[in-house]
C-alpha positions as CSV (number, residue, x, y, z in Angstrom):
1,M,-33.5,-2.3,5.9
2,S,-31.1,-3.5,3.2
3,D,-31.7,-7.1,4.0
4,E,-35.5,-6.5,3.9
5,F,-35.1,-4.8,0.6
6,D,-33.0,-7.7,-0.8
7,D,-35.6,-10.2,0.4
8,D,-38.4,-8.2,-1.2
9,V,-36.6,-7.9,-4.5
10,R,-35.8,-11.6,-4.5
11,E,-39.5,-12.4,-4.0
12,Q,-40.4,-10.1,-6.8
13,A,-37.9,-11.8,-9.1
14,E,-39.3,-15.2,-8.2
15,A,-42.7,-13.8,-9.1
16,V,-41.4,-12.9,-12.5
17,Y,-40.2,-16.5,-13.0
18,Q,-43.6,-17.8,-11.8
19,A,-45.4,-15.6,-14.2
20,L,-43.3,-17.0,-17.1
21,L,-43.8,-20.6,-15.8
22,A,-47.6,-20.0,-16.0
23,R,-47.2,-20.0,-19.8
24,V,-46.8,-23.0,-22.0
25,G,-43.4,-24.6,-21.2
26,E,-40.2,-25.0,-23.3
27,G,-41.0,-28.6,-24.0
28,A,-43.8,-27.6,-26.3
29,P,-42.6,-24.8,-28.5
30,E,-44.8,-23.1,-31.0
31,R,-43.5,-23.4,-34.6
32,R,-44.0,-19.7,-35.3
33,L,-42.2,-16.3,-35.3
34,D,-45.1,-14.0,-35.8
35,A,-46.0,-14.0,-32.1
36,T,-42.6,-13.0,-30.9
37,R,-42.2,-10.5,-33.8
38,R,-45.4,-8.8,-32.7
39,A,-44.2,-8.6,-29.1
40,V,-40.8,-7.1,-30.0
41,E,-42.5,-4.8,-32.5
42,L,-44.6,-3.4,-29.7
43,L,-41.5,-3.0,-27.6
44,G,-39.8,-0.9,-30.4
45,D,-37.7,-3.8,-31.9
46,P,-35.0,-3.8,-29.2
47,Q,-33.2,-6.7,-31.0
48,R,-32.2,-4.2,-33.6
49,A,-30.3,-2.0,-31.1
50,Y,-27.1,-4.1,-31.1
51,P,-25.3,-6.7,-33.3
52,I,-26.0,-10.3,-32.6
53,V,-23.9,-13.5,-32.7
54,H,-26.5,-16.2,-33.0
55,I,-25.6,-19.7,-32.1
56,T,-27.4,-23.0,-32.7
57,G,-26.5,-26.7,-32.9
58,T,-27.2,-29.9,-31.1
59,N,-24.2,-30.2,-28.7
60,G,-21.8,-27.6,-27.4
61,K,-23.9,-24.5,-28.2
62,T,-24.1,-23.3,-24.6
63,S,-20.4,-23.7,-24.0
64,T,-19.5,-22.1,-27.3
65,S,-21.9,-19.2,-26.5
66,R,-20.2,-18.7,-23.1
67,I,-16.6,-18.8,-24.5
68,T,-17.6,-16.4,-27.4
69,E,-19.1,-14.0,-24.9
70,S,-16.0,-14.2,-22.7
71,L,-13.7,-13.4,-25.6
72,L,-15.8,-10.4,-26.7
73,R,-15.9,-9.2,-23.1
74,A,-12.1,-9.5,-22.9
75,Y,-12.0,-7.0,-25.8
76,G,-13.8,-4.4,-23.6
77,L,-17.2,-4.8,-25.2
78,R,-20.3,-4.7,-23.0
79,T,-21.9,-8.0,-23.6
80,G,-25.3,-9.6,-23.3
81,L,-25.7,-13.4,-23.2
82,L,-28.9,-15.5,-23.5
83,T,-28.6,-19.2,-22.8
84,S,-31.1,-22.0,-21.9
85,P,-32.1,-23.6,-19.8
86,H,-30.9,-22.5,-16.4
87,L,-29.3,-24.9,-13.9
88,V,-30.2,-23.3,-10.5
89,R,-31.6,-19.8,-10.9
90,F,-33.7,-18.3,-13.7
91,N,-31.4,-15.2,-13.7
92,E,-28.6,-17.4,-15.2
93,R,-30.3,-17.2,-18.6
94,I,-29.8,-13.5,-19.1
95,V,-26.2,-12.4,-18.4
96,I,-24.8,-8.9,-18.6
97,D,-21.0,-8.5,-18.8
98,G,-20.5,-12.0,-17.5
99,E,-22.9,-11.7,-14.5
100,P,-26.4,-13.1,-14.3
101,I,-29.0,-10.3,-14.3
102,S,-29.7,-8.8,-10.9
103,D,-33.0,-9.4,-9.3
104,E,-33.6,-5.6,-9.3
105,D,-32.9,-5.3,-13.0
106,L,-35.0,-8.3,-13.8
107,V,-38.0,-7.0,-12.0
108,R,-37.6,-3.5,-13.4
109,N,-37.4,-4.7,-17.0
110,W,-40.2,-7.2,-16.5
111,E,-42.5,-4.4,-15.3
112,D,-41.7,-2.4,-18.5
113,V,-42.2,-5.4,-20.8
114,A,-45.2,-7.2,-19.2
115,P,-47.9,-4.8,-20.5
116,Y,-46.7,-5.3,-24.1
117,L,-46.6,-9.1,-23.7
118,E,-50.2,-8.9,-22.4
119,M,-51.2,-6.9,-25.4
120,T,-49.6,-9.5,-27.7
121,D,-51.4,-12.3,-25.8
122,A,-54.8,-10.5,-26.3
123,E,-54.2,-10.1,-30.0
124,L,-53.2,-13.8,-30.4
125,I,-56.2,-15.0,-28.4
126,E,-58.6,-12.8,-30.4
127,A,-57.1,-14.4,-33.6
128,G,-57.7,-17.9,-32.1
129,K,-54.1,-18.5,-31.5
130,P,-52.2,-19.6,-28.3
131,P,-50.7,-16.8,-26.2
132,L,-47.0,-16.3,-25.9
133,T,-45.1,-19.3,-24.6
134,F,-42.5,-19.2,-21.8
135,F,-39.7,-19.1,-24.2
136,E,-41.3,-16.5,-26.5
137,A,-41.9,-14.2,-23.6
138,L,-38.4,-14.8,-22.3
139,T,-36.9,-13.9,-25.7
140,A,-38.8,-10.6,-25.8
141,L,-37.7,-9.9,-22.2
142,A,-34.0,-10.7,-22.9
143,Y,-33.9,-8.6,-26.1
144,A,-35.4,-5.7,-24.2
145,V,-32.9,-6.1,-21.3
146,F,-30.0,-6.0,-23.7
147,A,-31.3,-2.8,-25.3
148,D,-32.0,-1.2,-21.9
149,T,-28.5,-2.0,-20.6
150,P,-27.3,-1.2,-23.3
151,V,-24.9,-3.8,-24.7
152,D,-22.4,-3.5,-27.5
153,V,-23.1,-7.1,-28.7
154,A,-25.5,-9.9,-27.7
155,V,-24.5,-13.6,-27.9
156,V,-27.8,-15.4,-28.3
157,E,-28.2,-19.2,-28.0
158,V,-31.1,-20.7,-29.8
159,G,-33.7,-22.5,-27.6
160,M,-34.6,-25.2,-30.0
161,G,-34.0,-25.7,-33.7
162,G,-33.5,-22.3,-35.4
163,E,-35.9,-21.4,-38.2
164,W,-39.0,-21.0,-36.0
165,D,-37.2,-20.5,-32.7
166,S,-38.3,-17.2,-31.1
167,T,-34.7,-15.9,-30.9
168,N,-34.7,-15.8,-34.7
169,V,-36.6,-12.5,-34.7
170,G,-33.1,-11.2,-34.2
171,D,-30.7,-11.1,-37.2
172,G,-27.3,-12.5,-36.4
173,Q,-24.5,-10.7,-38.1
174,V,-22.6,-13.9,-37.4
175,A,-24.5,-17.2,-37.4
176,V,-22.7,-20.1,-35.7
177,L,-23.6,-23.8,-36.0
178,T,-22.1,-26.2,-33.5
179,P,-22.1,-30.0,-34.2
180,I,-25.5,-31.3,-35.3
181,S,-26.9,-34.7,-34.5
182,L,-30.2,-36.4,-33.7
183,D,-32.1,-34.7,-30.8
184,H,-35.6,-33.3,-30.3
185,T,-36.6,-35.5,-33.3
186,K,-40.4,-35.0,-32.6
187,A,-40.0,-31.3,-33.1
188,L,-37.1,-31.0,-35.5
189,G,-37.2,-34.1,-37.8
190,D,-36.0,-37.7,-37.9
191,T,-32.8,-37.2,-39.9
192,V,-29.7,-35.1,-39.4
193,A,-30.4,-33.4,-42.7
194,E,-33.9,-32.3,-41.6
195,I,-32.5,-31.1,-38.3
196,A,-29.7,-29.2,-40.0
197,R,-32.2,-27.5,-42.4
198,T,-34.2,-26.3,-39.4
199,K,-31.2,-25.1,-37.5
200,S,-29.8,-23.3,-40.6
201,G,-32.9,-21.1,-40.5
202,I,-30.9,-18.7,-38.4
203,I,-28.8,-17.8,-41.4
204,K,-29.9,-14.4,-42.7
205,P,-29.0,-12.4,-45.8
206,S,-25.5,-10.9,-45.6
207,A,-24.7,-13.0,-42.4
208,D,-21.3,-14.5,-41.9
209,V,-21.6,-18.2,-41.1
210,V,-19.3,-20.2,-38.9
211,T,-19.8,-24.0,-38.7
212,A,-18.1,-26.6,-36.6
213,V,-17.3,-30.1,-38.0
214,Q,-20.6,-31.6,-39.3
215,P,-21.8,-34.8,-40.7
216,P,-21.8,-34.5,-44.5
217,E,-25.6,-34.3,-44.8
218,A,-25.6,-31.5,-42.2
219,L,-22.9,-29.6,-44.0
220,D,-24.8,-29.9,-47.3
221,A,-27.9,-28.4,-45.7
222,I,-25.9,-25.5,-44.2
223,R,-24.3,-24.8,-47.6
224,E,-27.7,-24.8,-49.2
225,A,-29.1,-22.4,-46.6
226,V,-26.0,-20.1,-47.2
227,A,-26.6,-20.0,-50.9
228,L,-30.4,-19.4,-50.6
229,S,-29.8,-16.6,-48.1
230,E,-27.0,-15.0,-50.1
231,A,-25.0,-15.2,-46.9
232,S,-21.3,-16.0,-46.6
233,L,-19.8,-19.3,-45.4
234,A,-17.1,-17.4,-43.6
235,A,-15.5,-20.3,-41.6
236,Q,-15.9,-24.0,-42.0
237,P,-13.8,-26.8,-40.6
238,R,-11.0,-26.5,-43.0
239,D,-10.5,-22.8,-42.0
240,F,-9.9,-23.4,-38.3
241,D,-9.2,-26.2,-35.9
242,V,-7.7,-27.4,-32.6
243,A,-4.0,-27.9,-33.5
244,A,-3.1,-29.4,-30.1
245,T,-4.4,-30.0,-26.6
246,R,-2.8,-31.4,-23.5
247,V,-4.2,-31.9,-20.0
248,A,-3.3,-29.3,-17.4
249,V,-4.3,-28.8,-13.8
250,G,-7.8,-27.5,-13.8
251,G,-8.4,-27.8,-17.5
252,Q,-6.2,-28.0,-20.6
253,L,-3.7,-26.1,-22.7
254,V,-5.0,-25.7,-26.2
255,T,-3.5,-24.5,-29.4
256,V,-6.1,-23.1,-31.8
257,R,-5.6,-22.5,-35.4
258,G,-8.0,-19.6,-36.1
259,R,-9.0,-17.9,-39.4
260,A,-6.4,-15.2,-39.0
261,A,-3.7,-16.6,-36.6
262,T,-2.7,-19.5,-34.4
263,Y,-3.0,-19.1,-30.7
264,E,-0.6,-21.4,-28.9
265,D,-0.8,-23.1,-25.5
266,V,-3.7,-21.1,-24.1
267,F,-5.1,-22.3,-20.8
268,L,-8.8,-23.2,-21.0
269,P,-10.3,-24.1,-17.5
270,L,-12.7,-26.6,-19.0
271,Y,-12.2,-30.4,-19.5
272,G,-12.6,-32.5,-22.6
273,D,-11.5,-32.4,-26.2
274,H,-15.0,-31.2,-27.1
275,Q,-14.4,-28.0,-25.1
276,A,-11.3,-27.4,-27.0
277,Q,-13.3,-27.7,-30.2
278,N,-16.0,-25.4,-28.8
279,A,-13.2,-22.9,-28.0
280,A,-11.9,-23.1,-31.6
281,V,-15.4,-22.4,-32.9
282,A,-15.7,-19.4,-30.5
283,V,-12.4,-18.0,-31.7
284,A,-13.5,-18.3,-35.3
285,A,-16.8,-16.6,-34.5
286,V,-15.0,-13.7,-32.7
287,E,-12.4,-13.3,-35.5
288,T,-15.4,-13.2,-37.9
289,F,-17.3,-10.7,-35.8
290,L,-14.4,-8.3,-35.1
291,G,-12.6,-8.4,-38.4
292,R,-14.4,-10.8,-40.8
293,G,-11.5,-13.2,-40.2
294,T,-8.8,-10.9,-41.6
295,Q,-7.3,-9.7,-38.3
296,P,-5.6,-11.8,-35.6
297,L,-7.0,-11.5,-32.1
298,K,-4.7,-10.2,-29.5
299,T,-3.0,-13.1,-27.7
300,D,-3.3,-11.6,-24.3
301,L,-7.0,-11.1,-24.8
302,V,-7.5,-14.6,-26.0
303,E,-5.7,-15.8,-22.9
304,E,-8.0,-13.6,-20.8
305,G,-11.1,-14.7,-22.6
306,F,-10.3,-18.4,-22.2
307,A,-9.2,-18.0,-18.6
308,T,-12.5,-16.3,-17.6
309,A,-14.7,-18.7,-19.6
310,T,-17.1,-20.9,-17.6
311,S,-19.5,-23.6,-18.6
312,P,-21.6,-24.5,-15.6
313,G,-22.9,-28.1,-15.6
314,R,-20.5,-29.2,-18.2
315,L,-17.9,-31.6,-16.7
316,Q,-18.0,-29.4,-13.6
317,L,-16.6,-30.5,-10.2
318,I,-19.2,-30.0,-7.5
319,G,-17.8,-32.2,-4.8
320,I,-14.6,-33.4,-3.3
321,E,-13.8,-36.3,-0.9
322,P,-15.4,-38.0,-2.8
323,T,-15.2,-36.5,-6.2
324,V,-18.5,-35.6,-7.8
325,L,-18.8,-34.2,-11.3
326,V,-21.8,-33.1,-13.2
327,D,-22.3,-33.1,-17.0
328,A,-25.4,-32.0,-18.9
329,A,-25.1,-34.7,-21.5
330,H,-28.7,-35.7,-22.5
331,N,-28.3,-37.3,-25.9
332,P,-26.1,-40.1,-27.2
333,A,-23.6,-37.8,-28.9
334,G,-23.2,-35.8,-25.6
335,A,-22.9,-39.0,-23.6
336,E,-20.2,-40.3,-26.0
337,T,-18.3,-37.1,-25.6
338,L,-18.6,-37.4,-21.8
339,A,-17.3,-41.0,-21.8
340,Q,-14.3,-40.0,-23.9
341,A,-13.5,-37.1,-21.6
342,M,-13.6,-39.3,-18.6
343,R,-11.1,-41.6,-20.3
344,S,-8.7,-38.8,-21.4
345,Y,-8.8,-36.2,-18.7
346,F,-9.3,-38.2,-15.5
347,D,-7.7,-41.3,-13.9
348,F,-10.3,-42.9,-11.7
349,D,-10.4,-46.7,-11.3
350,E,-14.2,-46.8,-11.0
351,L,-17.1,-44.5,-11.9
352,T,-20.7,-44.6,-10.9
353,F,-23.3,-42.5,-12.8
354,V,-26.3,-41.0,-11.1
355,I,-28.6,-40.8,-14.1
356,G,-32.0,-39.5,-14.9
357,I,-33.4,-38.8,-18.4
358,L,-36.4,-37.1,-19.9
359,Q,-39.0,-39.2,-21.8
360,D,-38.4,-37.6,-25.2
361,K,-34.6,-38.5,-25.2
362,D,-32.8,-41.6,-26.6
363,A,-32.3,-43.1,-23.1
364,R,-30.9,-46.4,-24.5
365,G,-28.4,-44.5,-26.7
366,V,-27.2,-42.5,-23.7
367,V,-26.8,-45.6,-21.5
368,R,-24.9,-47.5,-24.2
369,A,-22.5,-44.6,-24.6
370,L,-21.8,-44.4,-20.9
371,A,-21.7,-48.2,-20.1
372,P,-18.1,-48.8,-21.2
373,V,-16.7,-46.4,-18.6
374,A,-19.3,-47.2,-15.8
375,T,-19.0,-49.5,-12.9
376,Q,-22.6,-49.0,-12.0
377,F,-25.6,-46.7,-12.3
378,F,-27.7,-45.1,-9.6
379,V,-31.0,-44.5,-11.4
380,T,-33.3,-41.6,-10.4
381,E,-35.6,-39.2,-12.2
382,P,-35.3,-35.4,-12.8
383,A,-37.8,-33.0,-11.2
384,S,-39.7,-32.6,-14.4
385,E,-43.1,-33.6,-15.7
386,R,-41.3,-34.9,-18.7
387,A,-39.1,-37.2,-16.7
388,L,-38.8,-40.9,-17.6
389,P,-39.9,-42.7,-14.5
390,A,-37.0,-44.2,-12.5
391,D,-38.5,-47.7,-12.6
392,D,-38.7,-47.5,-16.4
393,L,-35.2,-46.3,-16.8
394,G,-34.0,-48.9,-14.3
395,E,-35.6,-51.6,-16.4
396,L,-33.8,-50.3,-19.5
397,L,-30.5,-50.3,-17.6
398,R,-31.0,-53.8,-16.4
399,E,-31.4,-54.9,-20.0
400,E,-28.2,-53.1,-21.0
401,V,-25.8,-53.5,-18.0
402,G,-27.5,-56.1,-15.8
403,D,-29.1,-56.2,-12.3
404,E,-26.0,-55.8,-10.2
405,A,-24.9,-52.6,-11.9
406,T,-28.4,-51.0,-11.7
407,I,-29.6,-49.4,-8.4
408,V,-32.9,-47.5,-8.6
409,Y,-33.9,-44.6,-6.3
410,G,-37.2,-42.8,-6.5
411,D,-35.7,-39.8,-4.7
412,T,-32.8,-37.9,-6.3
413,I,-31.2,-36.9,-3.0
414,D,-31.2,-40.5,-1.9
415,A,-29.5,-41.5,-5.1
416,L,-26.9,-38.8,-4.8
417,E,-26.1,-39.7,-1.2
418,A,-25.9,-43.4,-1.9
419,A,-23.5,-42.8,-4.8
420,R,-21.3,-40.6,-2.6
421,E,-21.2,-43.3,0.1
422,W,-20.1,-45.8,-2.5
423,A,-17.4,-43.5,-3.9
424,A,-16.1,-42.7,-0.4
425,E,-15.3,-46.4,0.2
426,E,-12.3,-46.3,-2.2
427,P,-9.9,-43.4,-2.9
428,R,-10.0,-43.8,-6.7
429,R,-13.7,-43.8,-7.2
430,A,-15.9,-40.9,-8.5
431,V,-19.5,-40.0,-9.1
432,V,-20.8,-38.4,-12.3
433,V,-24.3,-36.9,-12.4
434,T,-25.7,-36.8,-15.9
435,G,-28.6,-37.5,-18.4
436,S,-30.6,-34.4,-17.8
437,I,-29.9,-30.7,-17.4
438,V,-32.7,-30.6,-14.8
439,L,-31.0,-33.4,-12.8
440,V,-27.6,-31.6,-13.0
441,G,-29.2,-28.4,-11.7
442,S,-30.7,-30.2,-8.8
443,A,-27.4,-31.8,-7.9
444,M,-25.5,-28.5,-8.1
445,A,-28.0,-26.8,-5.8
446,Y,-27.9,-29.7,-3.3
447,A,-24.0,-29.8,-3.4
448,E,-23.9,-26.1,-2.7
449,E,-26.3,-26.4,0.2
450,Q,-24.4,-29.3,1.7
451,G,-20.9,-27.8,1.1
452,W,-19.6,-30.7,-0.9
453,K,-16.6,-28.8,-2.2
454,Q,-15.3,-28.1,1.4
455,A,-12.6,-30.7,2.3
456,A,-13.8,-33.2,4.8
457,Q,-12.7,-32.4,8.3
């Protein structure tokens, strides 16, 4: 009976996801807030039931969100976390106290929320406007889940941009901006300044703002938004930093200079200098949320928060014998960060990249960032209607790295298996899957299914 019940609930949860997928997808967001505002208004404005730490940026926002949530949870707070997109299962997007929402809770909350989403759809259609999109409906659902739980604090990652992103119906007491660079240029603008202005739209009156290191034009836009909103620029790069980091087994030891104290030699189970920077931003955000930067965090709780932090799909080991890593880098800045991390944190003689990229990304920029550390590329395409065809990406790669270093596979599984066979030929070779979050998710699911992390017998 129990197994039958679990199967039934799993099917119902999948039906929730399919109902959301029937809406306009995340690749075509509506530049509006009124639709989501109306939905949450009908739901009783659940986003006002708890404080929010709102996080935007181009790179690092998911990891920063997850580390921030982990630190707040270490303090005994009941946390909600909204991140996008998911890697393997939809439930990953809505997290309660560090665990993806259960199928049962997802279904129950959906049944409560769906009638109000339908009412909103009807009003929009009557006014000649498109109904709620996938992400608008997801946002309303997540805010309702957090109120129903209830949570003490929600850490909310922006979907795209900031100003008109549906998550912006919530008012972040702390607004966090991770590094900003060029990405989603068709939707957000052609310059870093334009993109920064859009992302700074999450800054609300009386909010405390925390920003990572930014290009000068981005920082100028953030400061302008702070002034216009009469918010407070609580923490900028001069106020906190990574004082030191050194490689450790399974991650790194970091010393973070926060707003209120320095936290020395704390183990972070994530690879890369960029993850140390993300951790520093998270520390500053939590210091700001808990005591407006005037009270040091408890060292043992920082240690606990860092130790329990995860960042799936970000320099994550998914296979051994041979080594297979995944990283969700999908723009040039992310790819440069990945390449640097492979140099600093690993000691392989040769690397092959299984790569697939979406059409709206700077594929050439990604390839050029990875080429200096790559022996070769196994080219495929993500399981997305927006995927750049493998043959087109292969042609681009031949132009950049030559024919011998470019191997094209139409099927992702074939590309993954061929790359593993290549890596298994020599003991100091490794495979890195990157270029698209969708591709990374597919690789993670296949690795789990095949038991790649079990030592070869």
